[in-house]
CHARMM-style PDB file with segment names, atoms N, HN, CA, C and O in Angstrom:
ATOM      1  N   MET     1     110.739  77.969 101.507  1.00  0.00      PROA
ATOM      2  CA  MET     1     109.726  78.951 101.152  1.00  0.00      PROA
ATOM      3  C   MET     1     108.396  78.262 100.842  1.00  0.00      PROA
ATOM      4  O   MET     1     107.332  78.750 101.222  1.00  0.00      PROA
ATOM      5  N   ALA     2     108.468  77.133 100.157  1.00  0.00      PROA
ATOM      6  HN  ALA     2     109.333  76.736  99.849  1.00  0.00      PROA
ATOM      7  CA  ALA     2     107.244  76.406  99.818  1.00  0.00      PROA
ATOM      8  C   ALA     2     106.535  75.916 101.078  1.00  0.00      PROA
ATOM      9  O   ALA     2     105.305  75.890 101.132  1.00  0.00      PROA
ATOM     10  N   GLU     3     107.322  75.523 102.101  1.00  0.00      PROA
ATOM     11  HN  GLU     3     108.321  75.544 102.057  1.00  0.00      PROA
ATOM     12  CA  GLU     3     106.718  75.057 103.350  1.00  0.00      PROA
ATOM     13  C   GLU     3     105.969  76.188 104.052  1.00  0.00      PROA
ATOM     14  O   GLU     3     104.898  75.979 104.622  1.00  0.00      PROA
ATOM     15  N   LEU     4     106.546  77.380 104.003  1.00  0.00      PROA
ATOM     16  HN  LEU     4     107.416  77.550 103.540  1.00  0.00      PROA
ATOM     17  CA  LEU     4     105.901  78.533 104.626  1.00  0.00      PROA
ATOM     18  C   LEU     4     104.589  78.860 103.923  1.00  0.00      PROA
ATOM     19  O   LEU     4     103.578  79.109 104.579  1.00  0.00      PROA
ATOM     20  N   LEU     5     104.600  78.860 102.604  1.00  0.00      PROA
ATOM     21  HN  LEU     5     105.422  78.658 102.071  1.00  0.00      PROA
ATOM     22  CA  LEU     5     103.368  79.130 101.854  1.00  0.00      PROA
ATOM     23  C   LEU     5     102.311  78.071 102.123  1.00  0.00      PROA
ATOM     24  O   LEU     5     101.124  78.384 102.220  1.00  0.00      PROA
ATOM     25  N   GLU     6     102.732  76.835 102.241  1.00  0.00      PROA
ATOM     26  HN  GLU     6     103.696  76.580 102.162  1.00  0.00      PROA
ATOM     27  CA  GLU     6     101.795  75.755 102.533  1.00  0.00      PROA
ATOM     28  C   GLU     6     101.200  75.920 103.934  1.00  0.00      PROA
ATOM     29  O   GLU     6     100.013  75.670 104.143  1.00  0.00      PROA
ATOM     30  N   LEU     7     102.027  76.339 104.884  1.00  0.00      PROA
ATOM     31  HN  LEU     7     102.992  76.542 104.714  1.00  0.00      PROA
ATOM     32  CA  LEU     7     101.553  76.569 106.247  1.00  0.00      PROA
ATOM     33  C   LEU     7     100.533  77.703 106.286  1.00  0.00      PROA
ATOM     34  O   LEU     7      99.528  77.609 106.991  1.00  0.00      PROA
ATOM     35  N   VAL     8     100.785  78.769 105.536  1.00  0.00      PROA
ATOM     36  HN  VAL     8     101.601  78.845 104.963  1.00  0.00      PROA
ATOM     37  CA  VAL     8      99.853  79.896 105.480  1.00  0.00      PROA
ATOM     38  C   VAL     8      98.535  79.461 104.835  1.00  0.00      PROA
ATOM     39  O   VAL     8      97.463  79.863 105.287  1.00  0.00      PROA
ATOM     40  N   GLU     9      98.608  78.654 103.796  1.00  0.00      PROA
ATOM     41  HN  GLU     9      99.479  78.327 103.429  1.00  0.00      PROA
ATOM     42  CA  GLU     9      97.391  78.193 103.122  1.00  0.00      PROA
ATOM     43  C   GLU     9      96.539  77.314 104.029  1.00  0.00      PROA
ATOM     44  O   GLU     9      95.315  77.314 103.904  1.00  0.00      PROA
ATOM     45  N   ARG    10      97.156  76.569 104.937  1.00  0.00      PROA
ATOM     46  HN  ARG    10      98.151  76.569 105.039  1.00  0.00      PROA
ATOM     47  CA  ARG    10      96.404  75.685 105.835  1.00  0.00      PROA
ATOM     48  C   ARG    10      95.919  76.380 107.094  1.00  0.00      PROA
ATOM     49  O   ARG    10      95.155  75.791 107.858  1.00  0.00      PROA
ATOM     50  N   ALA    11      96.338  77.605 107.331  1.00  0.00      PROA
ATOM     51  HN  ALA    11      96.959  78.083 106.710  1.00  0.00      PROA
ATOM     52  CA  ALA    11      95.951  78.315 108.547  1.00  0.00      PROA
ATOM     53  C   ALA    11      94.447  78.577 108.555  1.00  0.00      PROA
ATOM     54  O   ALA    11      93.847  78.872 107.521  1.00  0.00      PROA
ATOM     55  N   LYS    12      93.867  78.466 109.711  1.00  0.00      PROA
ATOM     56  HN  LYS    12      94.355  78.226 110.550  1.00  0.00      PROA
ATOM     57  CA  LYS    12      92.425  78.691 109.853  1.00  0.00      PROA
ATOM     58  C   LYS    12      92.172  80.097 110.380  1.00  0.00      PROA
ATOM     59  O   LYS    12      92.994  80.665 111.100  1.00  0.00      PROA
ATOM     60  N   TRP    13      91.032  80.639 110.013  1.00  0.00      PROA
ATOM     61  HN  TRP    13      90.364  80.178 109.429  1.00  0.00      PROA
ATOM     62  CA  TRP    13      90.624  81.982 110.430  1.00  0.00      PROA
ATOM     63  C   TRP    13      89.932  81.837 111.771  1.00  0.00      PROA
ATOM     64  O   TRP    13      88.849  81.257 111.853  1.00  0.00      PROA
ATOM     65  N   GLY    14      90.550  82.362 112.828  1.00  0.00      PROA
ATOM     66  HN  GLY    14      91.430  82.834 112.761  1.00  0.00      PROA
ATOM     67  CA  GLY    14      90.008  82.194 114.167  1.00  0.00      PROA
ATOM     68  C   GLY    14      89.523  83.493 114.786  1.00  0.00      PROA
ATOM     69  O   GLY    14      89.427  84.527 114.126  1.00  0.00      PROA
ATOM     70  N   ARG    15      89.220  83.405 116.079  1.00  0.00      PROA
ATOM     71  HN  ARG    15      89.298  82.564 116.615  1.00  0.00      PROA
ATOM     72  CA  ARG    15      88.698  84.558 116.816  1.00  0.00      PROA
ATOM     73  C   ARG    15      89.696  85.715 116.835  1.00  0.00      PROA
ATOM     74  O   ARG    15      89.313  86.876 116.688  1.00  0.00      PROA
ATOM     75  N   ALA    16      90.975  85.391 117.015  1.00  0.00      PROA
ATOM     76  HN  ALA    16      91.286  84.448 117.134  1.00  0.00      PROA
ATOM     77  CA  ALA    16      92.000  86.440 117.045  1.00  0.00      PROA
ATOM     78  C   ALA    16      92.052  87.189 115.712  1.00  0.00      PROA
ATOM     79  O   ALA    16      92.249  88.404 115.692  1.00  0.00      PROA
ATOM     80  N   HSD    17      91.878  86.477 114.613  1.00  0.00      PROA
ATOM     81  HN  HSD    17      91.717  85.490 114.629  1.00  0.00      PROA
ATOM     82  CA  HSD    17      91.882  87.124 113.302  1.00  0.00      PROA
ATOM     83  C   HSD    17      90.698  88.083 113.161  1.00  0.00      PROA
ATOM     84  O   HSD    17      90.834  89.178 112.616  1.00  0.00      PROA
ATOM     85  N   TRP    18      89.543  87.659 113.657  1.00  0.00      PROA
ATOM     86  HN  TRP    18      89.431  86.770 114.100  1.00  0.00      PROA
ATOM     87  CA  TRP    18      88.364  88.531 113.591  1.00  0.00      PROA
ATOM     88  C   TRP    18      88.565  89.793 114.429  1.00  0.00      PROA
ATOM     89  O   TRP    18      88.157  90.883 114.027  1.00  0.00      PROA
ATOM     90  N   LEU    19      89.190  89.640 115.586  1.00  0.00      PROA
ATOM     91  HN  LEU    19      89.521  88.754 115.912  1.00  0.00      PROA
ATOM     92  CA  LEU    19      89.440  90.802 116.441  1.00  0.00      PROA
ATOM     93  C   LEU    19      90.432  91.767 115.780  1.00  0.00      PROA
ATOM     94  O   LEU    19      90.252  92.983 115.839  1.00  0.00      PROA
ATOM     95  N   ILE    20      91.463  91.226 115.159  1.00  0.00      PROA
ATOM     96  HN  ILE    20      91.609  90.238 115.110  1.00  0.00      PROA
ATOM     97  CA  ILE    20      92.425  92.069 114.448  1.00  0.00      PROA
ATOM     98  C   ILE    20      91.742  92.779 113.281  1.00  0.00      PROA
ATOM     99  O   ILE    20      91.955  93.970 113.058  1.00  0.00      PROA
ATOM    100  N   PHE    21      90.921  92.040 112.541  1.00  0.00      PROA
ATOM    101  HN  PHE    21      90.748  91.072 112.722  1.00  0.00      PROA
ATOM    102  CA  PHE    21      90.201  92.624 111.407  1.00  0.00      PROA
ATOM    103  C   PHE    21      89.258  93.729 111.872  1.00  0.00      PROA
ATOM    104  O   PHE    21      89.197  94.793 111.257  1.00  0.00      PROA
ATOM    105  N   ALA    22      88.519  93.480 112.957  1.00  0.00      PROA
ATOM    106  HN  ALA    22      88.568  92.615 113.456  1.00  0.00      PROA
ATOM    107  CA  ALA    22      87.578  94.482 113.476  1.00  0.00      PROA
ATOM    108  C   ALA    22      88.319  95.719 113.968  1.00  0.00      PROA
ATOM    109  O   ALA    22      87.900  96.845 113.699  1.00  0.00      PROA
ATOM    110  N   SER    23      89.403  95.516 114.680  1.00  0.00      PROA
ATOM    111  HN  SER    23      89.743  94.601 114.899  1.00  0.00      PROA
ATOM    112  CA  SER    23      90.174  96.637 115.199  1.00  0.00      PROA
ATOM    113  C   SER    23      90.743  97.491 114.066  1.00  0.00      PROA
ATOM    114  O   SER    23      90.680  98.719 114.120  1.00  0.00      PROA
ATOM    115  N   THR    24      91.289  96.850 113.057  1.00  0.00      PROA
ATOM    116  HN  THR    24      91.340  95.852 113.013  1.00  0.00      PROA
ATOM    117  CA  THR    24      91.845  97.580 111.915  1.00  0.00      PROA
ATOM    118  C   THR    24      90.750  98.321 111.156  1.00  0.00      PROA
ATOM    119  O   THR    24      90.934  99.474 110.767  1.00  0.00      PROA
ATOM    120  N   SER    25      89.622  97.668 110.946  1.00  0.00      PROA
ATOM    121  HN  SER    25      89.472  96.732 111.262  1.00  0.00      PROA
ATOM    122  CA  SER    25      88.510  98.298 110.218  1.00  0.00      PROA
ATOM    123  C   SER    25      87.978  99.520 110.962  1.00  0.00      PROA
ATOM    124  O   SER    25      87.740 100.565 110.355  1.00  0.00      PROA
ATOM    125  N   ILE    26      87.794  99.390 112.261  1.00  0.00      PROA
ATOM    126  HN  ILE    26      87.988  98.541 112.753  1.00  0.00      PROA
ATOM    127  CA  ILE    26      87.293 100.512 113.052  1.00  0.00      PROA
ATOM    128  C   ILE    26      88.312 101.659 113.052  1.00  0.00      PROA
ATOM    129  O   ILE    26      87.938 102.830 112.983  1.00  0.00      PROA
ATOM    130  N   GLY    27      89.596 101.310 113.129  1.00  0.00      PROA
ATOM    131  HN  GLY    27      89.900 100.358 113.185  1.00  0.00      PROA
ATOM    132  CA  GLY    27      90.641 102.337 113.088  1.00  0.00      PROA
ATOM    133  C   GLY    27      90.622 103.118 111.785  1.00  0.00      PROA
ATOM    134  O   GLY    27      90.703 104.346 111.797  1.00  0.00      PROA
ATOM    135  N   TYR    28      90.516 102.417 110.660  1.00  0.00      PROA
ATOM    136  HN  TYR    28      90.450 101.419 110.650  1.00  0.00      PROA
ATOM    137  CA  TYR    28      90.440 103.104 109.365  1.00  0.00      PROA
ATOM    138  C   TYR    28      89.176 103.955 109.258  1.00  0.00      PROA
ATOM    139  O   TYR    28      89.207 105.051 108.699  1.00  0.00      PROA
ATOM    140  N   PHE    29      88.077 103.454 109.788  1.00  0.00      PROA
ATOM    141  HN  PHE    29      88.051 102.563 110.242  1.00  0.00      PROA
ATOM    142  CA  PHE    29      86.823 104.212 109.752  1.00  0.00      PROA
ATOM    143  C   PHE    29      86.942 105.511 110.554  1.00  0.00      PROA
ATOM    144  O   PHE    29      86.521 106.574 110.097  1.00  0.00      PROA
ATOM    145  N   ILE    30      87.521 105.411 111.752  1.00  0.00      PROA
ATOM    146  HN  ILE    30      87.863 104.548 112.123  1.00  0.00      PROA
ATOM    147  CA  ILE    30      87.696 106.602 112.595  1.00  0.00      PROA
ATOM    148  C   ILE    30      88.630 107.600 111.922  1.00  0.00      PROA
ATOM    149  O   ILE    30      88.342 108.797 111.913  1.00  0.00      PROA
ATOM    150  N   TRP    31      89.753 107.130 111.353  1.00  0.00      PROA
ATOM    151  HN  TRP    31      89.987 106.158 111.361  1.00  0.00      PROA
ATOM    152  CA  TRP    31      90.656 108.043 110.654  1.00  0.00      PROA
ATOM    153  C   TRP    31      89.948 108.715 109.483  1.00  0.00      PROA
ATOM    154  O   TRP    31      90.175 109.894 109.214  1.00  0.00      PROA
ATOM    155  N   GLY    32      89.091 107.972 108.787  1.00  0.00      PROA
ATOM    156  HN  GLY    32      88.906 107.014 109.006  1.00  0.00      PROA
ATOM    157  CA  GLY    32      88.321 108.566 107.690  1.00  0.00      PROA
ATOM    158  C   GLY    32      87.397 109.665 108.178  1.00  0.00      PROA
ATOM    159  O   GLY    32      87.279 110.712 107.542  1.00  0.00      PROA
ATOM    160  N   LEU    33      86.742 109.432 109.304  1.00  0.00      PROA
ATOM    161  HN  LEU    33      86.838 108.581 109.821  1.00  0.00      PROA
ATOM    162  CA  LEU    33      85.869 110.465 109.870  1.00  0.00      PROA
ATOM    163  C   LEU    33      86.659 111.696 110.291  1.00  0.00      PROA
ATOM    164  O   LEU    33      86.264 112.824 109.998  1.00  0.00      PROA
ATOM    165  N   VAL    34      87.770 111.480 110.976  1.00  0.00      PROA
ATOM    166  HN  VAL    34      88.091 110.563 111.215  1.00  0.00      PROA
ATOM    167  CA  VAL    34      88.579 112.603 111.458  1.00  0.00      PROA
ATOM    168  C   VAL    34      89.082 113.435 110.285  1.00  0.00      PROA
ATOM    169  O   VAL    34      89.015 114.664 110.315  1.00  0.00      PROA
ATOM    170  N   THR    35      89.579 112.775 109.269  1.00  0.00      PROA
ATOM    171  HN  THR    35      89.634 111.777 109.244  1.00  0.00      PROA
ATOM    172  CA  THR    35      90.137 113.508 108.126  1.00  0.00      PROA
ATOM    173  C   THR    35      89.040 114.214 107.335  1.00  0.00      PROA
ATOM    174  O   THR    35      89.253 115.330 106.859  1.00  0.00      PROA
ATOM    175  N   THR    36      87.888 113.597 107.187  1.00  0.00      PROA
ATOM    176  HN  THR    36      87.715 112.691 107.574  1.00  0.00      PROA
ATOM    177  CA  THR    36      86.809 114.202 106.421  1.00  0.00      PROA
ATOM    178  C   THR    36      86.174 115.378 107.158  1.00  0.00      PROA
ATOM    179  O   THR    36      85.845 116.388 106.535  1.00  0.00      PROA
ATOM    180  N   LEU    37      86.000 115.264 108.454  1.00  0.00      PROA
ATOM    181  HN  LEU    37      86.267 114.444 108.959  1.00  0.00      PROA
ATOM    182  CA  LEU    37      85.360 116.343 109.200  1.00  0.00      PROA
ATOM    183  C   LEU    37      86.163 117.633 109.130  1.00  0.00      PROA
ATOM    184  O   LEU    37      85.585 118.719 109.113  1.00  0.00      PROA
ATOM    185  N   GLY    38      87.474 117.532 109.089  1.00  0.00      PROA
ATOM    186  HN  GLY    38      87.945 116.649 109.103  1.00  0.00      PROA
ATOM    187  CA  GLY    38      88.298 118.729 108.980  1.00  0.00      PROA
ATOM    188  C   GLY    38      88.032 119.483 107.692  1.00  0.00      PROA
ATOM    189  O   GLY    38      87.936 120.710 107.702  1.00  0.00      PROA
ATOM    190  N   PHE    39      87.912 118.771 106.591  1.00  0.00      PROA
ATOM    191  HN  PHE    39      87.990 117.774 106.584  1.00  0.00      PROA
ATOM    192  CA  PHE    39      87.668 119.422 105.305  1.00  0.00      PROA
ATOM    193  C   PHE    39      86.224 119.910 105.174  1.00  0.00      PROA
ATOM    194  O   PHE    39      85.963 120.876 104.457  1.00  0.00      PROA
ATOM    195  N   LEU    40      85.301 119.262 105.848  1.00  0.00      PROA
ATOM    196  HN  LEU    40      85.513 118.477 106.430  1.00  0.00      PROA
ATOM    197  CA  LEU    40      83.909 119.705 105.794  1.00  0.00      PROA
ATOM    198  C   LEU    40      83.713 121.041 106.504  1.00  0.00      PROA
ATOM    199  O   LEU    40      82.788 121.784 106.175  1.00  0.00      PROA
ATOM    200  N   ALA    41      84.571 121.356 107.474  1.00  0.00      PROA
ATOM    201  HN  ALA    41      85.322 120.753 107.741  1.00  0.00      PROA
ATOM    202  CA  ALA    41      84.456 122.615 108.204  1.00  0.00      PROA
ATOM    203  C   ALA    41      85.109 123.767 107.452  1.00  0.00      PROA
ATOM    204  O   ALA    41      85.006 124.911 107.896  1.00  0.00      PROA
ATOM    205  N   TYR    42      85.775 123.509 106.335  1.00  0.00      PROA
ATOM    206  HN  TYR    42      85.859 122.580 105.975  1.00  0.00      PROA
ATOM    207  CA  TYR    42      86.495 124.545 105.589  1.00  0.00      PROA
ATOM    208  C   TYR    42      85.632 125.738 105.184  1.00  0.00      PROA
ATOM    209  O   TYR    42      86.096 126.872 105.307  1.00  0.00      PROA
ATOM    210  N   PRO    43      84.401 125.543 104.707  1.00  0.00      PROA
ATOM    211  CA  PRO    43      83.619 126.715 104.284  1.00  0.00      PROA
ATOM    212  C   PRO    43      83.409 127.765 105.382  1.00  0.00      PROA
ATOM    213  O   PRO    43      83.136 128.924 105.071  1.00  0.00      PROA
ATOM    214  N   GLN    44      83.528 127.390 106.640  1.00  0.00      PROA
ATOM    215  HN  GLN    44      83.750 126.448 106.893  1.00  0.00      PROA
ATOM    216  CA  GLN    44      83.363 128.352 107.724  1.00  0.00      PROA
ATOM    217  C   GLN    44      84.599 129.233 107.904  1.00  0.00      PROA
ATOM    218  O   GLN    44      84.496 130.338 108.437  1.00  0.00      PROA
ATOM    219  N   PHE    45      85.768 128.755 107.466  1.00  0.00      PROA
ATOM    220  HN  PHE    45      85.851 127.858 107.033  1.00  0.00      PROA
ATOM    221  CA  PHE    45      87.009 129.477 107.731  1.00  0.00      PROA
ATOM    222  C   PHE    45      87.566 130.210 106.504  1.00  0.00      PROA
ATOM    223  O   PHE    45      88.154 131.281 106.651  1.00  0.00      PROA
ATOM    224  N   HSD    46      87.394 129.661 105.306  1.00  0.00      PROA
ATOM    225  HN  HSD    46      86.916 128.791 105.186  1.00  0.00      PROA
ATOM    226  CA  HSD    46      87.864 130.269 104.053  1.00  0.00      PROA
ATOM    227  C   HSD    46      89.335 130.670 104.116  1.00  0.00      PROA
ATOM    228  O   HSD    46      89.682 131.799 103.767  1.00  0.00      PROA
ATOM    229  N   SER    47      90.181 129.784 104.546  1.00  0.00      PROA
ATOM    230  HN  SER    47      89.899 128.867 104.830  1.00  0.00      PROA
ATOM    231  CA  SER    47      91.603 130.086 104.652  1.00  0.00      PROA
ATOM    232  C   SER    47      92.416 128.899 104.150  1.00  0.00      PROA
ATOM    233  O   SER    47      92.124 127.746 104.469  1.00  0.00      PROA
ATOM    234  N   VAL    48      93.433 129.200 103.367  1.00  0.00      PROA
ATOM    235  HN  VAL    48      93.671 130.136 103.108  1.00  0.00      PROA
ATOM    236  CA  VAL    48      94.325 128.148 102.877  1.00  0.00      PROA
ATOM    237  C   VAL    48      95.102 127.547 104.044  1.00  0.00      PROA
ATOM    238  O   VAL    48      95.405 126.354 104.033  1.00  0.00      PROA
ATOM    239  N   TYR    49      95.429 128.354 105.045  1.00  0.00      PROA
ATOM    240  HN  TYR    49      95.183 129.323 105.054  1.00  0.00      PROA
ATOM    241  CA  TYR    49      96.166 127.861 106.210  1.00  0.00      PROA
ATOM    242  C   TYR    49      95.378 126.774 106.943  1.00  0.00      PROA
ATOM    243  O   TYR    49      95.970 125.855 107.509  1.00  0.00      PROA
ATOM    244  N   TYR    50      94.070 126.875 106.934  1.00  0.00      PROA
ATOM    245  HN  TYR    50      93.590 127.622 106.474  1.00  0.00      PROA
ATOM    246  CA  TYR    50      93.233 125.851 107.566  1.00  0.00      PROA
ATOM    247  C   TYR    50      93.394 124.518 106.849  1.00  0.00      PROA
ATOM    248  O   TYR    50      93.522 123.477 107.493  1.00  0.00      PROA
ATOM    249  N   LEU    51      93.390 124.546 105.513  1.00  0.00      PROA
ATOM    250  HN  LEU    51      93.286 125.392 104.990  1.00  0.00      PROA
ATOM    251  CA  LEU    51      93.563 123.308 104.748  1.00  0.00      PROA
ATOM    252  C   LEU    51      94.937 122.697 104.986  1.00  0.00      PROA
ATOM    253  O   LEU    51      95.064 121.476 105.082  1.00  0.00      PROA
ATOM    254  N   VAL    52      95.950 123.524 105.080  1.00  0.00      PROA
ATOM    255  HN  VAL    52      95.846 124.515 105.002  1.00  0.00      PROA
ATOM    256  CA  VAL    52      97.299 123.023 105.351  1.00  0.00      PROA
ATOM    257  C   VAL    52      97.349 122.378 106.736  1.00  0.00      PROA
ATOM    258  O   VAL    52      97.933 121.307 106.900  1.00  0.00      PROA
ATOM    259  N   ALA    53      96.751 123.012 107.714  1.00  0.00      PROA
ATOM    260  HN  ALA    53      96.276 123.882 107.581  1.00  0.00      PROA
ATOM    261  CA  ALA    53      96.748 122.470 109.077  1.00  0.00      PROA
ATOM    262  C   ALA    53      95.992 121.147 109.138  1.00  0.00      PROA
ATOM    263  O   ALA    53      96.449 120.198 109.775  1.00  0.00      PROA
ATOM    264  N   VAL    54      94.837 121.081 108.478  1.00  0.00      PROA
ATOM    265  HN  VAL    54      94.465 121.852 107.961  1.00  0.00      PROA
ATOM    266  CA  VAL    54      94.033 119.850 108.491  1.00  0.00      PROA
ATOM    267  C   VAL    54      94.793 118.715 107.821  1.00  0.00      PROA
ATOM    268  O   VAL    54      94.655 117.559 108.221  1.00  0.00      PROA
ATOM    269  N   THR    55      95.582 119.025 106.822  1.00  0.00      PROA
ATOM    270  HN  THR    55      95.695 119.964 106.497  1.00  0.00      PROA
ATOM    271  CA  THR    55      96.347 117.997 106.127  1.00  0.00      PROA
ATOM    272  C   THR    55      97.563 117.559 106.939  1.00  0.00      PROA
ATOM    273  O   THR    55      97.891 116.373 106.967  1.00  0.00      PROA
ATOM    274  N   LEU    56      98.225 118.489 107.592  1.00  0.00      PROA
ATOM    275  HN  LEU    56      97.959 119.453 107.569  1.00  0.00      PROA
ATOM    276  CA  LEU    56      99.463 118.162 108.307  1.00  0.00      PROA
ATOM    277  C   LEU    56      99.248 117.529 109.678  1.00  0.00      PROA
ATOM    278  O   LEU    56     100.085 116.743 110.122  1.00  0.00      PROA
ATOM    279  N   ILE    57      98.172 117.843 110.346  1.00  0.00      PROA
ATOM    280  HN  ILE    57      97.492 118.482 109.986  1.00  0.00      PROA
ATOM    281  CA  ILE    57      97.964 117.328 111.705  1.00  0.00      PROA
ATOM    282  C   ILE    57      97.916 115.794 111.746  1.00  0.00      PROA
ATOM    283  O   ILE    57      98.574 115.214 112.610  1.00  0.00      PROA
ATOM    284  N   PRO    58      97.175 115.099 110.861  1.00  0.00      PROA
ATOM    285  CA  PRO    58      97.228 113.624 110.908  1.00  0.00      PROA
ATOM    286  C   PRO    58      98.610 113.069 110.571  1.00  0.00      PROA
ATOM    287  O   PRO    58      99.013 112.042 111.116  1.00  0.00      PROA
ATOM    288  N   ILE    59      99.343 113.743 109.674  1.00  0.00      PROA
ATOM    289  HN  ILE    59      99.016 114.578 109.231  1.00  0.00      PROA
ATOM    290  CA  ILE    59     100.684 113.272 109.319  1.00  0.00      PROA
ATOM    291  C   ILE    59     101.616 113.392 110.524  1.00  0.00      PROA
ATOM    292  O   ILE    59     102.366 112.464 110.828  1.00  0.00      PROA
ATOM    293  N   VAL    60     101.568 114.521 111.196  1.00  0.00      PROA
ATOM    294  HN  VAL    60     100.959 115.275 110.949  1.00  0.00      PROA
ATOM    295  CA  VAL    60     102.409 114.731 112.381  1.00  0.00      PROA
ATOM    296  C   VAL    60     102.017 113.748 113.481  1.00  0.00      PROA
ATOM    297  O   VAL    60     102.887 113.205 114.162  1.00  0.00      PROA
ATOM    298  N   GLY    61     100.726 113.514 113.660  1.00  0.00      PROA
ATOM    299  HN  GLY    61     100.019 113.955 113.107  1.00  0.00      PROA
ATOM    300  CA  GLY    61     100.273 112.535 114.649  1.00  0.00      PROA
ATOM    301  C   GLY    61     100.751 111.144 114.339  1.00  0.00      PROA
ATOM    302  O   GLY    61     101.129 110.399 115.243  1.00  0.00      PROA
ATOM    303  N   GLY    62     100.742 110.778 113.064  1.00  0.00      PROA
ATOM    304  HN  GLY    62     100.435 111.383 112.330  1.00  0.00      PROA
ATOM    305  CA  GLY    62     101.233 109.455 112.663  1.00  0.00      PROA
ATOM    306  C   GLY    62     102.728 109.311 112.901  1.00  0.00      PROA
ATOM    307  O   GLY    62     103.192 108.246 113.308  1.00  0.00      PROA
ATOM    308  N   LEU    63     103.481 110.368 112.654  1.00  0.00      PROA
ATOM    309  HN  LEU    63     103.104 111.233 112.324  1.00  0.00      PROA
ATOM    310  CA  LEU    63     104.913 110.326 112.893  1.00  0.00      PROA
ATOM    311  C   LEU    63     105.215 110.201 114.386  1.00  0.00      PROA
ATOM    312  O   LEU    63     106.147 109.500 114.781  1.00  0.00      PROA
ATOM    313  N   GLY    64     104.434 110.872 115.196  1.00  0.00      PROA
ATOM    314  HN  GLY    64     103.677 111.440 114.875  1.00  0.00      PROA
ATOM    315  CA  GLY    64     104.615 110.769 116.635  1.00  0.00      PROA
ATOM    316  C   GLY    64     104.338 109.375 117.141  1.00  0.00      PROA
ATOM    317  O   GLY    64     105.020 108.906 118.052  1.00  0.00      PROA
ATOM    318  N   ASP    65     103.340 108.690 116.567  1.00  0.00      PROA
ATOM    319  HN  ASP    65     102.786 109.072 115.827  1.00  0.00      PROA
ATOM    320  CA  ASP    65     103.015 107.326 116.976  1.00  0.00      PROA
ATOM    321  C   ASP    65     104.130 106.358 116.610  1.00  0.00      PROA
ATOM    322  O   ASP    65     104.433 105.441 117.373  1.00  0.00      PROA
ATOM    323  N   SER    66     104.742 106.558 115.445  1.00  0.00      PROA
ATOM    324  HN  SER    66     104.496 107.304 114.826  1.00  0.00      PROA
ATOM    325  CA  SER    66     105.777 105.623 115.010  1.00  0.00      PROA
ATOM    326  C   SER    66     107.027 105.723 115.864  1.00  0.00      PROA
ATOM    327  O   SER    66     107.767 104.746 115.984  1.00  0.00      PROA
ATOM    328  N   GLU    67     107.282 106.892 116.468  1.00  0.00      PROA
ATOM    329  HN  GLU    67     106.681 107.685 116.371  1.00  0.00      PROA
ATOM    330  CA  GLU    67     108.461 107.051 117.301  1.00  0.00      PROA
ATOM    331  C   GLU    67     108.277 106.383 118.669  1.00  0.00      PROA
ATOM    332  O   GLU    67     109.255 105.991 119.306  1.00  0.00      PROA
ATOM    333  N   SER    68     107.043 106.256 119.112  1.00  0.00      PROA
ATOM    334  HN  SER    68     106.248 106.574 118.595  1.00  0.00      PROA
ATOM    335  CA  SER    68     106.813 105.686 120.441  1.00  0.00      PROA
ATOM    336  C   SER    68     106.836 104.165 120.436  1.00  0.00      PROA
ATOM    337  O   SER    68     106.787 103.543 121.497  1.00  0.00      PROA
ATOM    338  N   ILE    69     106.910 103.570 119.276  1.00  0.00      PROA
ATOM    339  HN  ILE    69     106.950 104.075 118.414  1.00  0.00      PROA
ATOM    340  CA  ILE    69     106.907 102.091 119.196  1.00  0.00      PROA
ATOM    341  C   ILE    69     108.243 101.530 119.606  1.00  0.00      PROA
ATOM    342  OT1 ILE    69     108.430 100.313 119.602  1.00  0.00      PROA
TER     343      ILE     69
END
């Protein structure tokens, strides 16, 4: 275990790490926009069913993605 921790501590931050970081950051940003825009449109609909749908759609989409892996 100590060897593994030492190996991780000596690892250098390279181009692949930056690409992974950028991809993850952009993904979280897009999910934030998608989730926020749904709630911002609520005043036009005034329905509790709309809030339930906006909340459940990303959850169902996430479950669908995990099954395809």
